[in-house]
N, C-alpha and C positions, 0 to 999 in steps of 0.2 A: 534485736532486729538489725541494728546497724552493723553487727559483727558478721552477719551471714554472708554478704557479698565478699568481704575480705577472705573468709574461710573458703568460699567456693572458688575465688580467684586463686588462692594459694594452692588448692588441690589441682586446679587446672594447670597451673604453672609446673607443679611436680609431674603431672602426667605428660606435659609437653617435654620435660627433660628426660623422664623415664617412661617410655611408652609401653603399652600392653605387649607390643611385639618384642620389646626387650625382655619382658618378664615371662613370656610364654613360649618364645621360639628361640632358635639358635642355641648358643651356649647354655641358656637357662633350661633347655629341655633335659640335659643330663642331670642338672640339679633336681628337677622334678622326679626323675626316675630314681635317683638315690634316696630321696625322701620317701617315695613310695615303697622302696625296699625297706627303709627304716621303719615305716609304719607297720608293714607286714611282719617284720621280725618282732616288733613290740607286741603285736597281737599273738604271735606264736609263743612269746615269752609268757604272756598272760595265761594262755591256755595250758601251758606246761605247769605253771604255778598252781592253777586250778586243779589239774590232775594230781599234783603232789599233795594238795589238801585232801583230795578225794581218797588217795591211798593212805594218808596219815590218819584221817579220822574215820574212813570207811563208812561214809554216810550216803554213798551213791545208791547202793541197792541194785545196780545193774540198769542198763538202758532197755526201754520198752518201745513199743510201736508209737506210743503217745509222747515219748520223750522229745525234747527239743533238739535241734541240730547240734547246739553247743554241748548238750548233755551227752549225746552219742559220741561226739568227738572227744570229750573228756573221758568218757568210758573207754574209748579206743586207746587213748594215751595211758590210762591207768591200768590197762589189762597187763597183769604181771607175766602171763605166759608161764615159762619154765623158771623164771626168776623168783627169788624170795622177796618178801615185802620190803626188807631193809635194802637189799640190792637194787630193787626197782625204784625205791625212793631216791637213792643216790644217783641212779642214772637220770631220773627226771630232774633232779637238782642240777646235775652237770649240764644236761641239755638246756635248761632254762638259763643257766649262767652263760653258756656259749651263745645262745640266741640273743641275750641281753648285750653281750660284748659286741656281737655283730651289729646289733641295732645301734649302739653307740658309735661304732666305727663308721657305719653307713651314714649316720647323722653328721659325723665330723667331716666326712668327704663331701656331703651335701653343703655344709656350711662353707667349706673351702671353695666349692664351686660357686656358691652365692657371692662370696667375696671376690672371686675372679670376675664374675659378671659385673659387680659394682665397680671394680677397678677399670674394666673396659669402658663402662659408661662414663666414669670420672675422667679417664684419659680423653675420651671423645669430646666431652664438654670443655676440658682444659685446652685441647688443641684449637677448638673453636674460639675460645677466649684469646688465645695467643694470636690467631690469625686476625681477629678483630682489633687487637691491640697494636698489631703492625700497621693498621690503617689509622687508628686513633692516637696511639702513643706518641708519634712524632710531634703532635700538636699539644702535648701535655706540658705546658710551659711552667707550671708551678708544682708538678709532681703529684697532684691529687689523683689524677686518673690512674697513674701507676700504682699508687698505694691502694686505691680502690680495687683494681683488678688483681692485685696481689692477694687481698683478702678473699676475693671470689675464687681464685685458683687454689687456695689453701683451705681455709676453714669452711667456706661455703661448700666446696666440692667434697670435703670430708663428711660434712653433715649430710649431703646428698647421697654419698656412697653408703653411709650407715643406714639411712632411711631405705635405700634400695635393698640392702640385706634384710632388714626387718620386714619390708613389704613382701619380698620374695618368700621368706619363710612363712609368713602368715597366709598368703594366698595358696601356698603349696603344702607345706607340712601340716599346718593347723586345719586346713580344709580336708585333707586326706584323713587326718586323725579324727576329726569330727564325724566324717562319713563312716570310718571303720568302727568307731565306738558306738554310733547309732545302729549300725548293722549288727554288731555283736549283741547289743542289748535287745534288739528286736528278735534275734535268733534265739535268745534265752526265753523270752516271753513277751510278745508284742503288746498284749493287754496290760500287763504289769508295767512295762516300759512307758506306755501312754499315761497310766495313772501317776507314775513318778514324775514324768516330764511336763504333764499338763498344768499342774499347779505348784507343787512343792519345789521342783527344780527350777521352774520359771521364776518363782518368788526368790529362791536362793540366788540365782544369777542377778536378778534386779537389785537385791540387797548388796551384793558384792560391788556392782557398778556404782550404786548409790554411795557406798562407803568410800570408794576411791575418789568420786567427784567431791564428796564432802571434805575429804582430807586435802585435796587440792585447793578448794576454796578457803579452808582454814589456814593453810600455809600462805596463800596470797593475802589473807587478812592480816596475819601476823607480820608478814613482810611490810605491808602498808603501815601498820601501827609502828613498826620499828623505824621506818623512814620518817614518820611524823615525829617520833620521839627524838630522833637524831637531829631533825631540823630545829626543834625547841632547844636542844643542847647547844647547837651551833649558834643559835640566836643569843642564848644566855652568855656564852663565851665571848661573843663579839661585842656585847654591851657592857663589859666589865669597866672599860674606861669611862663610859657615861655614868655608870653607877658610882664609881669612885669619885668622879668629878663633882657630882651633886650630893655626895655623902649618903647615898641610899644603899649601902652594901647589905644591910640587913634585909631590906625589901627585895633586893636581887636574890639573896640567898634563900629567902622564904619562897619566892616564886619558883626558883630552881627546884627546891624540895617538893613543892606542890606539883610541878610538872612531872617529876619522877614518880610520885605517889599515884597520880592519875594515869600515867602510862602503865604502871604495874597493875593497877586495878582493872584497866581496860584489857590488858593481856590475860589477866586471871579470868575475867568474865568470858572471853572468847575461848579459853582453854576449858572452862567448866561446861560451856554450852556444847563444844565439840565432844567432850568426854561423855556427856549425857546422851547426845545423839548417837555416838558410836556404840555405847553400851546397849541402847535400844536395838540398834541394827544388828549387833552381834547376838543379842538374845533371840531376835526373830530368825537370824541365820541358823542358830542352833535348833530352833523349833522346826524350821523347814527341813533341815538335815535329819532331825529325829523322825519327822513324818515319813521321809523316804525309807529310813531304817525300819520303821513300824510296818510299812506296806510290804517290804521285802520279807521281814521277819515273820509276819503273819502267814505268808505263803510257805515259809519253811516249817513253822511250828504247827500251824492250823491249816493244813492243806485241804482236807475234804470240804466240799465236794469237788474242788478244783484239783488239777494235776499237781502233785507235790513238787516242791522246789528244793533241790538238794543244796548243800552248803557250797559246793564248788560252783554251781550255776549262780547262786546268790552272789558269790564273790565276783564272778565275771560281770554280772549285771551292775553291781555297785561300782566297781572299778570303771566300767564303760560309761556310766552316767557321770562319774567324776571327771573322767578324761574328756567327755563331750563338753561339759560346762567349762573346763579349763581351755579347751581348744577354741570354743566360741568366744570366750572372754578375750583371749589373745587376738583373735581375728577381728573383734570389735574395735581394736585399737588402730586399725588401718587408717581411719579418718583422721585421728590425732596425729599419726606419723606423717601422713601426707600434708597436713596443715602446717606442721612445724618445718618440714623440709621444703614446703612450698614457698616460704618466705625467702629462703636461700635461692631457690630456683628463680623466684621473681627478680631478685637482684641480679642474678646471672643473665637472665634474658633481657633485663632492662639495659644492660651494657651491650649485649649482642645486637640489640635492635637500634642502637645509636647510629646515626648517620655520620660518617667520617667528615671532619671539618674541611678537608681538602678534596675537591672533586677531580675526577680525571677528565681533562679537557679533550674533546674529540678532535682529532687531527693535529694533536700537539707534536712538535718537532724539537730536536735537540738544539740548544743555543750554541753559537760560536763563542770562542773566547772573547772576553770583554775588550772592546776597542775604544769606546768613547766614555760613557758614564752610566752610573746607576741612578735612577731618578725615582723618588717617592713623591707621588702626586696626590696631595690631599688624602693621605692614607689614614683610615680609621680602623682600629681593631679593638674588640671588647672580649675579655676572657669570660669564664663561666660565672663570675660573680656579678656580671652586668655593670661593672665599673670600667669605663673606657681606659685602656692602657695607652693607646695612641689615639689622638684626636686631631684629624686633618693635618697630619705630618707632611711637611714639604721639605725635601732633603735631596741634594745632588752630591753624589760621590764620584769625582773624576777618576778615570782609569790611571793606574800607576801611582796613586797617592794612598797614604795610610790615614784612616779616619778612626778616631776613638769615640765611642758612644758611652756617655755617663748618665746615670739616672739614679734617683733616690730609690725607686722601686725597681729591683733587678728584672722584673718581668718586662719593663718597657724596652730596655736595651736588648734583652733577649728576643723580644718580639720582632724588632727590626732585623736582627740577624736571621731569625727563622723565616721571615717573609721572603728572604732571598732564596732560601733552600726549599721553599714551598712546604715546610712543615706545617705552616698555617697559611690561610688565605685571608686577605684583608676584607673587612666588612664594608668598607667604603674606599673609594679612590683606586689608584693603580700603582703597580710597581713595574717600572720600565727598565730594561737592560738594553742599551744601545737603541732606545726608541721602541723596542718591542715589548708588549705587555706579556709578562710571564704567566 
């Protein structure tokens, strides 16, 4: 329950950095069109392969008035006309190959377009960070802000760009693929599609998601056990002087061996528990997939009193169901992608929302060259660590003289110089040049 607000906030921060407008309009529109073409070409490839199966096995028996739209389309593609069976099979194979190549090429162009959209978003955020650093950076007296913004403009924006590409592909390609696969399956046989999707396919998808989550938990547990084992090793290594001084080397050695044995036993228990659970899930997955095959095979082998289902239509139906489950599984990862990238977006917006330490004074005017003196009147300044670098500093620097500032902490002398240039503003007191407060 405590993790939910963080997750929601991370997703909101990601949506703030990458809005729906960025993902659905402008340059992203061309990306959606290319993926739509890629999905249509994939569907055409599937139908040509089904027609090739129909020609090769000759199980169609011709299309009738009761045949499904997919069956009639497959029959149209497998109609040899004046060609021989072998020549028609070669033509179908060549057509399927060309369509598959065009599908991959269109998908490649769509991915390039998605990367271009991500680069534009990254450049926009990077420019915003630089403009903000122009206001905040001059007051970075210890270099921490510069190092922080460097991480944001490099690794954080790279993570944000990668998440943008993944999000764009899932809301575009996978959504279209799921719709196309569902439409093809329903065009083969809507009742059989409903029977396959209602229970077996849903259980199959749930088992896949469950197995992925269990694997992530197992890896996290193994990582935690490894960290604990490393801490015990470090503790044993750090106490060798104590063990040698009191003459208890044997006790220290026995304790080290015991810790190693316990760590190994703990890791073995976790591995065995995960292996048993995964074996059960994989067995149930095989059963769910077998149920789908039985439902489809029953229609192929034992058709009456229902309309018979030919091998080509069964192939289209099974492939469409598999494609639908894969597309929905990839699309379900949107929340995880947004949450991971949201942490980077949150750090970026935290810096963008900072108030510059030096405010722009209304009605400010340029100062004349120094004629009298520079006066620091009870100046106090505190850096970000809340430890005052200057505390009620009183200093007069006459014009025409050279003054050296020495300090143990370099930030103190640097703060005095930066107060003159207004890279930073005092938190208390005044800085006067010829009696005028700057």
